[in-house]
N, C-alpha and C positions, 0 to 999 in steps of 0.2 A: 487704433489706438482705444484704451478702455479709462474712463474716468471713475476714480473711487473720490468724491467730495467730502465725505465724512471723514475719511483719513488723509486728506490732501494729497493723494497721489495720482498719477497718470502712468499707465502702463504703455509703453511703445514697444512694438514688436519688432524684435531684430531684423526680420525680413523686410521693413520699409525703410532700414538705414543702410545707406550704400557701404560696402567694405567693411561692415561689422563683423568681427570675430567672437563667436560667443564659446566660451570654455567653461563648462559645467562645474562647478566646484562643491556644492553640497545637493541633497535631496531634502525637501520639505514636505510636511505632512504624509511622510511615507507610510505611516499606518494606514492611510486611505488608497495604497497603490493598487492598481489593476494588474500589474505585472511586476514581477523581481528584477532588480538590477544588479548584477554581481560586477560592480566598476570599481571596488574599493574606495569609493567617497562617502564620506559622512552621510548619515541617514537620520533624520530627525522625526518625532511623531508630531511636532508641531513646528517650529521654527527657530533658529539659533537664538541666542540670547541679544546678540548684536542687532537683531531684527525685530527685536521687542518681546521676546517671549521666554519661556523658562526652557532650561536645557534639558532635554528630553530625547535620549537616543533610542533609536529602533532597537528593541531588545536582540534581534538576530542581525545586526548591522555586520557586514563584513569588513569593518575598517581594521586595518591593521596599523 
């Protein structure tokens, strides 16, 4: 786990939760990527507005 006291959040890694099924739905901070992902998921330069950021899609996002 990683605590983020200024944000009031705690990251709990899925590997420590038994029988947790992870389904990726978006890529955040995609402009800082190390490898390209061609998976048709939305790619954001920062975060979706639902996560508290401005809506900023990655320019070459392959979303259809």
